[in-house]
LOFI-85430 format. One record per residue: x, z, y of N, C-alpha, C, CB in turn; residue in three letters; residue number from 0. Coordinates in Angstrom, 2 decimals. Glycine has a CB too. Layout:
residues N
{r {X,Z,Y},{X,Z,Y},{X,Z,Y},{X,Z,Y},'ALA',NUM} ...
***
This chain:
residues 154
{r {-70.74,-69.30,-87.35},{-71.35,-68.48,-88.38},{-70.24,-67.69,-89.05},{-72.15,-69.34,-89.41},'VAL',0} {r {-70.47,-66.39,-89.24},{-69.48,-65.53,-89.89},{-70.04,-65.05,-91.22},{-69.11,-64.32,-88.98},'VAL',1} {r {-69.19,-65.01,-92.23},{-69.56,-64.51,-93.55},{-68.36,-63.80,-94.15},{-70.06,-65.66,-94.47},'THR',2} {r {-68.46,-63.42,-95.41},{-67.33,-62.80,-96.11},{-66.45,-63.87,-96.74},{-67.82,-61.81,-97.17},'ASN',3} {r {-65.16,-63.60,-96.76},{-64.21,-64.49,-97.44},{-64.59,-64.66,-98.91},{-62.77,-63.93,-97.32},'HIS',4} {r {-64.94,-63.56,-99.59},{-65.20,-63.66,-101.03},{-66.44,-64.51,-101.34},{-65.37,-62.28,-101.62},'HIS',5} {r {-67.28,-64.76,-100.36},{-68.46,-65.61,-100.56},{-68.06,-67.09,-100.59},{-69.50,-65.37,-99.44},'VAL',6} {r {-67.04,-67.47,-99.81},{-66.67,-68.89,-99.69},{-65.27,-69.18,-100.26},{-66.71,-69.32,-98.23},'ILE',7} {r {-64.63,-68.20,-100.88},{-63.25,-68.33,-101.34},{-63.04,-69.63,-102.11},{-62.87,-67.14,-102.23},'ALA',8} {r {-62.02,-70.38,-101.68},{-61.65,-71.61,-102.34},{-62.39,-72.85,-101.87},{-61.86,-71.47,-103.78},'GLY',9} {r {-63.38,-72.68,-101.01},{-64.15,-73.82,-100.52},{-63.71,-74.20,-99.11},{-65.66,-73.50,-100.53},'ASP',10} {r {-63.71,-75.50,-98.81},{-63.42,-75.94,-97.44},{-64.71,-76.37,-96.73},{-62.41,-77.10,-97.45},'SER',11} {r {-65.73,-76.69,-97.51},{-67.05,-77.02,-96.99},{-68.08,-76.24,-97.79},{-67.33,-78.57,-97.05},'THR',12} {r {-69.05,-75.67,-97.09},{-70.07,-74.86,-97.75},{-71.44,-75.23,-97.20},{-69.80,-73.34,-97.56},'VAL',13} {r {-72.49,-74.72,-97.81},{-73.84,-74.91,-97.31},{-74.35,-73.63,-96.69},{-74.78,-75.37,-98.43},'GLY',14} {r {-75.05,-73.78,-95.57},{-75.68,-72.64,-94.89},{-77.19,-72.86,-94.97},{-75.20,-72.51,-93.39},'ILE',15} {r {-77.90,-71.84,-95.43},{-79.36,-71.93,-95.42},{-79.85,-71.21,-94.18},{-79.99,-71.32,-96.71},'GLU',16} {r {-80.60,-71.92,-93.34},{-81.10,-71.33,-92.09},{-82.34,-70.48,-92.38},{-81.44,-72.44,-91.07},'THR',17} {r {-82.73,-69.70,-91.39},{-83.90,-68.82,-91.55},{-85.17,-69.60,-91.87},{-84.11,-68.00,-90.28},'ALA',18} {r {-85.22,-70.87,-91.41},{-86.41,-71.67,-91.69},{-86.27,-72.51,-92.97},{-86.71,-72.59,-90.52},'ASP',19} {r {-85.22,-72.23,-93.75},{-85.07,-72.87,-95.05},{-84.29,-74.16,-95.10},{-86.37,-73.12,-95.59},'GLY',20} {r {-83.76,-74.63,-93.96},{-82.96,-75.87,-93.97},{-81.58,-75.57,-94.56},{-82.83,-76.46,-92.54},'ARG',21} {r {-81.02,-76.54,-95.29},{-79.67,-76.42,-95.82},{-78.76,-77.33,-95.00},{-79.62,-76.79,-97.34},'LEU',22} {r {-77.74,-76.73,-94.38},{-76.84,-77.45,-93.49},{-75.41,-77.27,-93.97},{-77.00,-76.95,-92.02},'ILE',23} {r {-74.64,-78.35,-93.99},{-73.23,-78.27,-94.35},{-72.44,-77.61,-93.23},{-72.66,-79.67,-94.65},'SER',24} {r {-71.37,-76.93,-93.62},{-70.49,-76.29,-92.64},{-69.06,-76.34,-93.14},{-70.93,-74.82,-92.36},'ALA',25} {r {-68.13,-76.46,-92.20},{-66.71,-76.43,-92.52},{-66.18,-75.02,-92.33},{-65.92,-77.43,-91.64},'ASP',26} {r {-65.28,-74.61,-93.21},{-64.61,-73.32,-93.06},{-63.50,-73.53,-92.04},{-64.04,-72.78,-94.45},'VAL',27} {r {-63.59,-72.86,-90.89},{-62.61,-73.07,-89.82},{-61.65,-71.89,-89.66},{-63.32,-73.31,-88.51},'VAL',28} {r {-61.97,-70.76,-90.25},{-61.07,-69.61,-90.25},{-61.40,-68.77,-91.47},{-61.20,-68.76,-88.92},'ALA',29} {r {-60.35,-68.22,-92.06},{-60.51,-67.46,-93.29},{-59.49,-66.34,-93.29},{-60.36,-68.37,-94.55},'ASP',30} {r {-59.94,-65.11,-93.46},{-59.04,-63.95,-93.47},{-59.34,-63.11,-94.71},{-59.20,-63.11,-92.17},'ASP',31} {r {-58.66,-63.41,-95.82},{-58.93,-62.68,-97.06},{-58.68,-61.17,-96.94},{-58.07,-63.23,-98.17},'PRO',32} {r {-57.69,-60.77,-96.15},{-57.38,-59.35,-96.01},{-58.54,-58.59,-95.37},{-56.10,-59.16,-95.17},'GLN',33} {r {-59.21,-59.21,-94.39},{-60.36,-58.57,-93.73},{-61.67,-58.93,-94.44},{-60.43,-59.00,-92.26},'GLN',34} {r {-61.61,-59.83,-95.43},{-62.78,-60.34,-96.14},{-63.77,-61.00,-95.18},{-63.47,-59.22,-96.92},'ASP',35} {r {-63.24,-61.84,-94.29},{-64.07,-62.54,-93.31},{-63.75,-64.04,-93.31},{-63.86,-61.95,-91.90},'LEU',36} {r {-64.75,-64.83,-92.95},{-64.56,-66.27,-92.77},{-65.50,-66.75,-91.66},{-64.84,-67.05,-94.11},'ALA',37} {r {-65.05,-67.76,-90.93},{-65.86,-68.38,-89.88},{-66.19,-69.80,-90.33},{-65.12,-68.38,-88.49},'VAL',38} {r {-67.47,-70.14,-90.20},{-67.96,-71.46,-90.59},{-68.46,-72.20,-89.36},{-69.09,-71.35,-91.64},'LEU',39} {r {-68.19,-73.52,-89.32},{-68.70,-74.35,-88.23},{-69.71,-75.33,-88.82},{-67.53,-75.12,-87.49},'ARG',40} {r {-71.02,-75.10,-88.53},{-72.06,-76.00,-89.06},{-71.94,-77.39,-88.45},{-73.46,-75.42,-88.78},'PRO',41} {r {-72.30,-78.41,-89.25},{-72.27,-79.78,-88.74},{-73.53,-80.11,-87.95},{-72.11,-80.77,-89.89},'VAL',42} {r {-74.52,-79.23,-87.98},{-75.77,-79.42,-87.25},{-76.20,-78.07,-86.67},{-76.90,-80.02,-88.18},'ASP',43} {r {-77.16,-78.09,-85.76},{-77.64,-76.87,-85.13},{-78.33,-75.97,-86.16},{-78.60,-77.20,-83.97},'ASP',44} {r {-77.96,-74.69,-86.17},{-78.59,-73.74,-87.08},{-79.55,-72.80,-86.35},{-77.54,-72.93,-87.81},'VAL',45} {r {-79.73,-73.01,-85.05},{-80.60,-72.14,-84.28},{-79.81,-71.04,-83.60},{-81.69,-71.54,-85.17},'GLY',46} {r {-80.51,-70.13,-82.93},{-79.82,-69.08,-82.19},{-79.11,-68.11,-83.13},{-80.80,-68.31,-81.30},'PRO',47} {r {-77.97,-67.63,-82.68},{-77.21,-66.66,-83.46},{-77.51,-65.25,-83.01},{-75.73,-66.94,-83.35},'GLY',48} {r {-76.93,-64.32,-83.71},{-77.10,-62.91,-83.38},{-76.22,-62.53,-82.20},{-76.79,-62.02,-84.59},'ALA',49} {r {-76.64,-61.55,-81.44},{-75.80,-60.97,-80.39},{-74.84,-60.01,-81.06},{-76.66,-60.25,-79.29},'THR',50} {r {-73.57,-60.13,-80.71},{-72.55,-59.27,-81.30},{-72.35,-58.07,-80.40},{-71.22,-60.03,-81.51},'ILE',51} {r {-72.43,-56.88,-80.98},{-72.20,-55.65,-80.22},{-70.80,-55.69,-79.62},{-72.38,-54.39,-81.11},'ALA',52} {r {-70.67,-55.28,-78.37},{-69.39,-55.39,-77.68},{-68.55,-54.12,-77.75},{-69.62,-55.75,-76.24},'SER',53} {r {-69.16,-52.99,-78.08},{-68.40,-51.74,-78.14},{-67.54,-51.70,-79.40},{-69.36,-50.52,-78.10},'GLU',54} {r {-66.42,-50.96,-79.36},{-65.63,-50.80,-80.59},{-66.52,-50.24,-81.70},{-64.40,-49.86,-80.34},'PRO',55} {r {-66.38,-50.78,-82.89},{-67.20,-50.39,-84.04},{-68.69,-50.49,-83.75},{-66.85,-48.98,-84.47},'ASN',56} {r {-69.06,-51.36,-82.82},{-70.46,-51.56,-82.50},{-71.10,-50.39,-81.79},{-71.21,-51.85,-83.73},'GLY',57} {r {-70.29,-49.44,-81.33},{-70.82,-48.25,-80.67},{-71.52,-47.31,-81.63},{-71.77,-48.66,-79.59},'GLY',58} {r {-71.29,-47.49,-82.93},{-71.98,-46.69,-83.93},{-71.45,-45.27,-84.02},{-71.87,-47.35,-85.28},'LEU',59} {r {-72.36,-44.36,-84.33},{-72.00,-42.98,-84.67},{-72.73,-42.63,-85.97},{-72.36,-41.97,-83.51},'VAL',60} {r {-72.21,-41.65,-86.67},{-72.84,-41.21,-87.91},{-74.30,-40.83,-87.63},{-72.07,-40.01,-88.54},'VAL',61} {r {-75.20,-41.32,-88.45},{-76.62,-41.04,-88.29},{-77.40,-42.16,-87.64},{-76.80,-39.81,-87.50},'GLY',62} {r {-76.71,-43.12,-87.00},{-77.41,-44.26,-86.40},{-78.12,-45.07,-87.48},{-76.42,-45.17,-85.62},'ASP',63} {r {-79.31,-45.55,-87.16},{-80.05,-46.39,-88.09},{-79.52,-47.81,-88.03},{-81.56,-46.36,-87.77},'GLN',64} {r {-79.38,-48.44,-89.20},{-78.91,-49.82,-89.30},{-79.78,-50.57,-90.30},{-77.41,-49.87,-89.73},'VAL',65} {r {-79.73,-51.90,-90.18},{-80.51,-52.78,-91.03},{-79.59,-53.84,-91.62},{-81.68,-53.44,-90.24},'PHE',66} {r {-79.65,-54.03,-92.93},{-78.88,-55.08,-93.60},{-79.83,-56.23,-93.90},{-78.20,-54.55,-94.91},'ALA',67} {r {-79.41,-57.44,-93.52},{-80.20,-58.64,-93.80},{-79.36,-59.56,-94.67},{-80.66,-59.36,-92.48},'ILE',68} {r {-79.92,-59.98,-95.78},{-79.19,-60.86,-96.68},{-80.12,-61.45,-97.72},{-78.06,-60.10,-97.37},'GLY',69} {r {-79.52,-61.90,-98.80},{-80.25,-62.56,-99.88},{-79.95,-61.89,-101.22},{-79.91,-64.07,-99.94},'ASN',70} {r {-80.22,-60.59,-101.35},{-79.87,-59.93,-102.61},{-80.64,-60.53,-103.79},{-80.17,-58.42,-102.51},'PRO',71} {r {-79.88,-60.81,-104.84},{-80.46,-61.37,-106.06},{-81.24,-62.66,-105.78},{-81.37,-60.35,-106.73},'PHE',72} {r {-80.84,-63.39,-104.71},{-81.49,-64.64,-104.36},{-82.80,-64.49,-103.61},{-81.73,-65.42,-105.59},'GLY',73} {r {-83.15,-63.27,-103.21},{-84.39,-63.03,-102.47},{-84.10,-63.21,-100.98},{-84.97,-61.61,-102.76},'LEU',74} {r {-84.44,-64.39,-100.45},{-84.09,-64.79,-99.08},{-84.58,-63.80,-98.03},{-84.65,-66.15,-98.78},'ARG',75} {r {-83.73,-63.63,-97.02},{-84.09,-62.89,-95.80},{-84.65,-61.49,-96.07},{-85.09,-63.68,-95.00},'ASN',76} {r {-84.04,-60.79,-97.01},{-84.46,-59.43,-97.32},{-83.84,-58.47,-96.31},{-84.06,-59.04,-98.76},'THR',77} {r {-84.65,-57.56,-95.78},{-84.18,-56.56,-94.82},{-84.27,-55.19,-95.48},{-85.02,-56.60,-93.50},'VAL',78} {r {-83.17,-54.45,-95.45},{-83.16,-53.07,-95.91},{-82.65,-52.20,-94.77},{-82.28,-52.89,-97.20},'THR',79} {r {-82.97,-50.92,-94.81},{-82.53,-50.05,-93.72},{-81.89,-48.79,-94.27},{-83.70,-49.69,-92.80},'SER',80} {r {-81.10,-48.17,-93.41},{-80.44,-46.92,-93.75},{-79.77,-46.37,-92.52},{-79.42,-47.11,-94.90},'GLY',81} {r {-78.83,-45.48,-92.74},{-78.08,-44.90,-91.63},{-76.60,-45.15,-91.83},{-78.36,-43.39,-91.51},'ILE',82} {r {-75.86,-44.97,-90.75},{-74.40,-45.00,-90.82},{-73.97,-43.66,-91.41},{-73.74,-45.27,-89.40},'VAL',83} {r {-73.27,-43.71,-92.53},{-72.80,-42.49,-93.18},{-71.40,-42.09,-92.73},{-72.82,-42.67,-94.69},'SER',84} {r {-70.60,-43.08,-92.34},{-69.23,-42.86,-91.88},{-68.84,-44.10,-91.10},{-68.23,-42.57,-93.08},'PHE',85} {r {-68.12,-43.94,-90.00},{-67.81,-45.10,-89.14},{-66.53,-45.82,-89.57},{-67.67,-44.65,-87.70},'VAL',86} {r {-65.50,-45.12,-89.91},{-64.20,-45.74,-90.25},{-63.72,-45.29,-91.62},{-63.14,-45.40,-89.19},'ASP',87} {r {-64.57,-45.43,-92.64},{-64.21,-44.98,-93.99},{-63.18,-45.93,-94.59},{-65.47,-44.91,-94.89},'ARG',88} {r {-62.01,-45.41,-94.97},{-61.06,-46.28,-95.68},{-61.66,-46.69,-97.03},{-59.68,-45.55,-95.89},'PRO',89} {r {-61.92,-47.96,-97.19},{-62.55,-48.46,-98.42},{-61.48,-49.12,-99.29},{-63.70,-49.47,-98.10},'ALA',90} {r {-61.88,-50.06,-100.10},{-60.96,-50.73,-101.00},{-59.75,-51.26,-100.24},{-61.65,-51.88,-101.72},'ASP',91} {r {-58.57,-50.92,-100.70},{-57.35,-51.36,-100.05},{-57.02,-50.56,-98.80},{-57.45,-52.79,-99.70},'GLY',92} {r {-57.80,-49.53,-98.48},{-57.53,-48.69,-97.33},{-58.03,-49.22,-96.01},{-56.09,-48.46,-97.23},'GLY',93} {r {-58.71,-50.39,-96.01},{-59.21,-50.97,-94.77},{-60.41,-50.18,-94.27},{-59.59,-52.45,-94.98},'THR',94} {r {-60.41,-49.72,-93.01},{-61.55,-48.97,-92.49},{-62.82,-49.83,-92.42},{-61.22,-48.41,-91.10},'PRO',95} {r {-63.89,-49.28,-92.94},{-65.18,-49.97,-92.99},{-66.28,-49.05,-92.47},{-65.50,-50.44,-94.43},'MET',96} {r {-67.41,-49.65,-92.13},{-68.62,-48.89,-91.84},{-69.24,-48.55,-93.19},{-69.63,-49.70,-90.91},'ILE',97} {r {-69.48,-47.26,-93.42},{-70.18,-46.86,-94.64},{-71.65,-46.62,-94.30},{-69.54,-45.58,-95.28},'GLN',98} {r {-72.54,-47.16,-95.14},{-73.98,-47.01,-94.89},{-74.71,-46.72,-96.19},{-74.55,-48.27,-94.23},'THR',99} {r {-75.86,-46.06,-96.07},{-76.71,-45.89,-97.25},{-77.81,-46.94,-97.30},{-77.32,-44.49,-97.26},'ASP',100} {r {-77.79,-47.90,-96.37},{-78.74,-49.03,-96.46},{-78.47,-49.75,-97.77},{-78.60,-50.01,-95.22},'ALA',101} {r {-79.50,-50.03,-98.56},{-79.27,-50.71,-99.83},{-78.58,-52.06,-99.63},{-80.59,-50.91,-100.56},'PRO',102} {r {-77.39,-52.17,-100.21},{-76.61,-53.41,-100.20},{-76.40,-53.78,-101.66},{-75.23,-53.24,-99.42},'ILE',103} {r {-76.85,-54.95,-102.03},{-76.80,-55.40,-103.41},{-76.11,-56.75,-103.49},{-78.22,-55.49,-104.00},'ASN',104} {r {-75.80,-57.23,-104.71},{-75.23,-58.57,-104.83},{-76.12,-59.58,-104.11},{-75.05,-58.95,-106.32},'PRO',105} {r {-75.52,-60.35,-103.22},{-76.25,-61.31,-102.40},{-76.38,-60.87,-100.95},{-77.62,-61.53,-102.98},'GLY',106} {r {-76.12,-59.58,-100.68},{-76.09,-59.12,-99.29},{-74.75,-59.45,-98.63},{-76.35,-57.60,-99.23},'ASN',107} {r {-73.71,-59.61,-99.44},{-72.39,-59.93,-98.89},{-72.48,-61.15,-98.00},{-71.38,-60.16,-100.01},'SER',108} {r {-71.83,-61.06,-96.84},{-71.81,-62.18,-95.92},{-73.01,-62.24,-95.00},{-71.71,-63.44,-96.67},'GLY',109} {r {-73.97,-61.36,-95.21},{-75.12,-61.29,-94.31},{-74.75,-60.47,-93.09},{-76.35,-60.67,-95.03},'GLY',110} {r {-75.73,-59.80,-92.50},{-75.45,-59.02,-91.30},{-75.92,-57.59,-91.42},{-76.10,-59.66,-90.11},'GLY',111} {r {-75.22,-56.70,-90.71},{-75.63,-55.31,-90.52},{-75.93,-55.17,-89.04},{-74.53,-54.27,-91.02},'LEU',112} {r {-77.15,-54.76,-88.70},{-77.62,-54.75,-87.32},{-78.04,-53.35,-86.90},{-78.79,-55.72,-87.14},'PHE',113} {r {-77.91,-53.08,-85.59},{-78.38,-51.80,-85.05},{-79.83,-51.94,-84.58},{-77.46,-51.34,-83.87},'ASP',114} {r {-80.36,-50.86,-84.01},{-81.75,-50.86,-83.55},{-82.02,-51.86,-82.44},{-82.13,-49.48,-83.07},'LEU',115} {r {-80.97,-52.29,-81.71},{-81.14,-53.28,-80.65},{-81.09,-54.71,-81.19},{-80.08,-53.09,-79.59},'ARG',116} {r {-80.87,-54.84,-82.50},{-80.77,-56.16,-83.10},{-79.40,-56.78,-82.96},{-81.77,-57.07,-82.50},'GLY',117} {r {-78.41,-55.99,-82.53},{-77.05,-56.50,-82.37},{-76.29,-56.40,-83.69},{-76.31,-55.74,-81.26},'GLN',118} {r {-75.48,-57.42,-83.96},{-74.63,-57.41,-85.14},{-73.56,-56.34,-84.98},{-73.98,-58.80,-85.37},'LEU',119} {r {-73.48,-55.42,-85.94},{-72.46,-54.37,-85.90},{-71.50,-54.46,-87.07},{-73.12,-52.99,-85.88},'VAL',120} {r {-71.82,-55.30,-88.07},{-70.93,-55.44,-89.21},{-71.41,-56.52,-90.16},{-70.80,-54.12,-89.94},'GLY',121} {r {-70.54,-56.83,-91.13},{-70.85,-57.80,-92.18},{-70.78,-57.05,-93.51},{-69.85,-59.02,-92.15},'ILE',122} {r {-71.93,-56.85,-94.19},{-71.91,-56.17,-95.49},{-70.96,-56.88,-96.45},{-73.32,-56.10,-96.09},'PRO',123} {r {-70.12,-56.08,-97.12},{-69.10,-56.69,-97.95},{-69.03,-56.14,-99.37},{-67.80,-56.53,-97.31},'THR',124} {r {-69.32,-54.85,-99.57},{-69.17,-54.29,-100.91},{-69.99,-53.03,-101.06},{-67.69,-54.00,-101.21},'SER',125} {r {-70.10,-52.59,-102.31},{-70.77,-51.33,-102.61},{-69.87,-50.50,-103.51},{-72.15,-51.58,-103.28},'ILE',126} {r {-70.12,-49.23,-103.55},{-69.46,-48.35,-104.50},{-70.53,-47.98,-105.51},{-68.82,-47.06,-103.81},'ARG',127} {r {-70.40,-48.47,-106.73},{-71.45,-48.26,-107.73},{-70.84,-47.88,-109.07},{-72.31,-49.53,-107.87},'ALA',128} {r {-70.62,-46.57,-109.29},{-70.07,-46.16,-110.58},{-71.07,-46.35,-111.72},{-69.65,-44.70,-110.51},'PRO',129} {r {-72.33,-46.52,-111.37},{-73.37,-46.85,-112.34},{-74.03,-48.13,-111.87},{-74.41,-45.67,-112.50},'ILE',130} {r {-74.79,-48.76,-112.75},{-75.45,-50.00,-112.34},{-76.59,-49.69,-111.37},{-75.99,-50.77,-113.57},'GLN',131} {r {-76.69,-50.48,-110.31},{-77.74,-50.28,-109.32},{-77.17,-49.70,-108.04},{-78.82,-49.37,-109.86},'GLY',132} {r {-78.04,-49.58,-107.05},{-77.62,-49.08,-105.74},{-77.58,-47.57,-105.74},{-78.56,-49.59,-104.64},'ASN',133} {r {-76.45,-47.01,-105.30},{-76.32,-45.55,-105.22},{-76.22,-45.09,-103.78},{-75.10,-45.08,-106.01},'VAL',134} {r {-76.47,-46.00,-102.84},{-76.49,-45.61,-101.43},{-75.13,-45.53,-100.77},{-77.15,-44.31,-101.30},'GLY',135} {r {-74.15,-46.22,-101.34},{-72.82,-46.26,-100.71},{-72.42,-47.72,-100.58},{-71.76,-45.44,-101.54},'ILE',136} {r {-72.62,-48.25,-99.37},{-72.27,-49.63,-99.09},{-71.29,-49.69,-97.94},{-73.52,-50.46,-98.77},'GLY',137} {r {-70.56,-50.79,-97.86},{-69.54,-50.95,-96.83},{-69.73,-52.26,-96.09},{-68.14,-50.88,-97.44},'PHE',138} {r {-69.43,-52.24,-94.79},{-69.51,-53.43,-93.95},{-68.25,-53.52,-93.10},{-70.78,-53.40,-93.04},'ALA',139} {r {-67.76,-54.75,-92.93},{-66.63,-55.00,-92.04},{-67.12,-54.77,-90.61},{-66.04,-56.46,-92.22},'VAL',140} {r {-66.44,-53.92,-89.83},{-66.89,-53.65,-88.46},{-66.84,-54.89,-87.56},{-66.04,-52.55,-87.84},'PRO',141} {r {-67.75,-54.92,-86.60},{-67.87,-56.05,-85.69},{-66.60,-56.27,-84.87},{-69.06,-55.84,-84.76},'VAL',142} {r {-65.80,-55.25,-84.65},{-64.56,-55.43,-83.89},{-63.63,-56.42,-84.60},{-63.83,-54.07,-83.69},'SER',143} {r {-63.61,-56.40,-85.93},{-62.77,-57.34,-86.66},{-63.41,-58.72,-86.70},{-62.52,-56.83,-88.09},'ARG',144} {r {-64.74,-58.77,-86.70},{-65.44,-60.05,-86.59},{-65.09,-60.72,-85.26},{-66.99,-59.85,-86.72},'VAL',145} {r {-65.18,-59.95,-84.17},{-64.88,-60.49,-82.83},{-63.44,-60.98,-82.75},{-65.12,-59.42,-81.76},'SER',146} {r {-62.51,-60.24,-83.35},{-61.10,-60.65,-83.32},{-60.90,-61.99,-84.02},{-60.21,-59.57,-83.98},'ALA',147} {r {-61.56,-62.19,-85.15},{-61.44,-63.46,-85.86},{-62.09,-64.59,-85.07},{-62.07,-63.36,-87.26},'LEU',148} {r {-63.23,-64.33,-84.45},{-63.88,-65.36,-83.63},{-63.01,-65.77,-82.45},{-65.24,-64.85,-83.13},'LEU',149} {r {-62.30,-64.83,-81.84},{-61.41,-65.16,-80.72},{-60.29,-66.09,-81.17},{-60.81,-63.88,-80.10},'ARG',150} {r {-59.83,-65.95,-82.41},{-58.75,-66.79,-82.92},{-59.18,-68.25,-83.06},{-58.27,-66.27,-84.25},'ARG',151} {r {-60.47,-68.50,-83.29},{-60.90,-69.89,-83.51},{-61.48,-70.54,-82.26},{-61.93,-69.93,-84.60},'VAL',152} {r {-61.62,-69.80,-81.18},{-62.19,-70.38,-79.96},{-61.13,-71.02,-79.11},{-62.91,-69.33,-79.15},'GLN',153} 
***
């Protein structure tokens, strides 16, 4: 299971809530604060995982439709949609991110950003919000960096 570093920062064991509502313990087995990524190893089966896009940056181009799945404001399994606004936007700290106008709110961090084929293309991590609320500028860690971290723990 992959999530954001800032979601689990400081924890060595965390809880994962599955799509069917089960709460399962997981150990943090890899953590990369610079990329804002972490890999969790559940102690029990969590069900099937997402297919990870194999192309660099998930094969995304500007204008592609994407879907963010997360738990914004504690609302489980919320799906929002939008488009890719920029593929390699230097975001906070200059790290290239996928920029999207899909609504990403507090609680979406660590969820998934998916393409029309249902493949994971990124991990929503932050928003740019000069005012309170969603302004349509969200960022996701590209799947290429997710894959690199997963290779390190295998």
